N, C-alpha and C positions, 0 to 999 in steps of 0.2 A: 504494500500500500504506500502510495506517495501522494503528497498534497500538491495540487495544481493551483499555484498562486494566481493564475489568470482566470480560472473559472471559480476558484474558491471551493473546489470539491476534492474529496479524496478519490483516487483512482487505483484500480487494481492493475498493477504492471507486471505481476508474475504470480502464477498460481499453479498448483498441482493437485491432483485428486488423491484422496485418502482411501486406502483399501480397507473396506469393512467386511471382506469375505470371512475373516476369522470369527465374526459375530453374526453371521448369516447376512444381515443387511441393516440398514438404518432408514428412518423415515421422519420427515417433517422436523429437520434439525433447526431449532429456533435459537433464541438467545442463550448464550452460555457464559463462560468466563475464562480468564487466564489465571492459572493458579500462582501462588507466590513462589512455587518451585518450577515455574516456566513450562508447564504443560497446558493443554487446552481441554476445557470441558465443553462438550457439545450436548445439547438437551433435546431429547425426542418429544415433540409435542403431541404426537399420536400414540395411543396405546393399542395393543393387540385387541383389547376388549372392544374398542370402537371400530377397528378395521374389520374384525371377524365377520360381522353381519351387515356391513354397509356396501350395497351394490355399486355405489359411486366411488369407492376407494379400492386400492389394490390390496392384496394379501387377505382375501376372503377365505373363510372355511376352516381356519385353524388359528390358534394363538401361538403355536409352537411348531413351525414348519421344519425346523432342523432337529426336533426331538431331543433337545438338551435339557429339558425340564423347566426352562424359563420362558415366560412370554417373550415374543420376539421384539416387541416395541414398548416404549414407555419408560425409558431409562436415561440416566445421564451416562456419558461415555467420555473417558479420558484418553487423549490422543497425544502422542509424542510428535511435536512439530518437526523434529530433526529427521526422524525416520519415516514420518507420515503414516504411522500405523497406530492401531488401537492397542493400548498397553495391556499386556498379559499381567493381570493382578495376582498378588500372592494368594494362594489357596483356592484359586478359582478354576475355570475350565482350562484345558490345554490350548495354548495358542493366543487367545485374547479373551477379554471379558468386558462386559458393560459393568457399571458400578451398581451391582445388585443390591448391596446393603443400604444404598441411599434411597431405595424405594421405587415402586412402579406406579407412575401416574403421569399426567400430562405436564411434563417438566418444561419450565421456561425460566431460564436464568438460574444462577446460584451465586451466593455471596459468601466468600471464604474469609473467616476471621484471621487476623494476623497470628493467632496461636497455631495456625496451620492444621487444626483438627476440627473446628466447628464450621458447619456449612448451614446457612439459612436458605430455604428454597420454597417455592410455591407452585401450586397446580393451576394451570390456565384452563379451568373448566367452570361451567356454571355452578356445579357443586364442587368447589375447590377448597383446598386446605393449605394451611401454613405449616411447614415442617422445619425441624432442627435435627441435623445429623451430627453426631460427635464421634469422630474416628478414634479407634483404639490407639493409633499411633500417628504422630505428625507426618504429613506428606504421604499418607497412605489411606485412601478412601475405600479400600476394599472391605473393611470390616468396622463395625462400630454400632452405636445405639441410635435408633431413629425415634423421634418424638413428633407428635402432632399437637397443635395449639388448641386448647379448649378454654373458653372464657368469654369475657365481655369484649366488645369492640370499642368500648369507652370505659376503661377501668382496668381491672386486673384479671389474670388467668393463670393457667398452668400448662406445662408441657407433659403430655401423657405418653408414656413409652409404648411403642408398638413392638410386636414380635417380628423380627427380621433376620432370623438365623437360617431357617430352612428355605428351600426354593418355594414351597407353597406359601410360606409367610411373606417372602419378598415379593411374590406375585400379587399378593392380596392387600397391598397398602391402602388403597382407597376403601375397600370394604371394611377393613379394620377401623379406619378413621370414622366411617359412618356408624359402625356398631358402637363405638365409644362416645358418640354424640359430639364429635369435634366441631368446632366453630366453622361454619361455611362462609367462604368468600367467593364472590361471583367473578372469577377470572383474574388470578394474580399474574401480572405481566412482568414485574421486575422487583427484585429485592436488592437492597444496598445497605451497607453499614456506613453510617455517617461519621464524620470527623468527631462528632460529639459522643460517639459510642452507642447511640441509639440505632435501631434497625428500622429502615424505611421500606415499605412495599406498596406498589401501585396496584389497585384493583379496578380494572377498566370498566366493568359494568356497574360498579358502584360509584364511579366518578370520584374516586378518592385516592389519596396517598395516606396510608396509616403509618404510624410509628410506635415503637414500644421500647421499653428498657428491659433487657434480659437480666435476671438476678445474677447470673454468672454464665458465661458462654460454655463452660465445660460442666460444672457441677450444679448449675442452677436448674430448678424445676418450676420456678414461678416467673411470671411476667408482670411488670407493673407499668403504669402510664400508657397502656394501649389507648390510642386516641387518633382522631382524624387530624392529620397535619395540614393538608390542603385538599380542596375539592368542592365542587358544586357552588362556587362563589367567585366573585370578582375581588381582586386584591390590588390595592394601590401600591405601585412600585415606582421607583425612579431609576431608569436605566436606558441610556441612549435614546431619550425622547419618548419612551414608552411609559405611560402613566397609569395604565390599568391592564392587568393581566387576568383574563377569564380562564379558569381551569375547569375543564369538563371531562370528557372521556379520556381516561388515562391509559396510555400504552406503556411508555417507559419513563423512568424517573430521569429527566434530563436537566434537573435544576441543581445549581450549586448552592448547597445549604450552608449559610454562614451564621445562622442563628439570629440575624437581624434583617436581612433583605433576601428577596428571591430574585435571582437573575435568570431570565429565560434564555 
């Protein structure tokens, strides 16, 4: 990627395909992240559950075409940008793995804490949930504990641990979340950790960016100060001649959060 100063746009000047044969295939790769250890996380926004019976989409008729025990789609995937391959995770399948322990759902984006173990992520679904994953070891997302948020959208809540050890458990993240009565968010598009230590996430069909304070990124099981940060309102700002900013349907958090002003 290079910046074109004449057009003011970023341009792709060199690209190469990533080989996903080791994990059968991938689908609907949406927003992801660059890890602090310089790998790439790509997020699959389609799950095998929704592809299986939809005549308008590919991969109908099965959730597990390669018979490896995992649903084929609905995972985060870690890629080595040097070798352009999916990383073979410790303790996983032979050859390559998706990040099974981080759960199966309509992944979109991931925010990795600077402790290099904690990942905040959300499901881009009408019945979507907010998740926290805590890896057993730094820089290794192949195993760990997965939690779903349950509580108020304007107050406090808790992280409820999900079962995510066996293949069946890792395939059933969404159903477990529903069974536990986890808080539903209508389409989480982006999650980011602010400079203030709070976690921000955009929910497109609720027209809001929420934020919260995690009691502790690793050991914490409670959330405080869950609140709407911006959304469904006009805000008076002073920035390059713009005096009012109307914030409606949220896709991605593209605001620089200074604690005092909002820059578009």
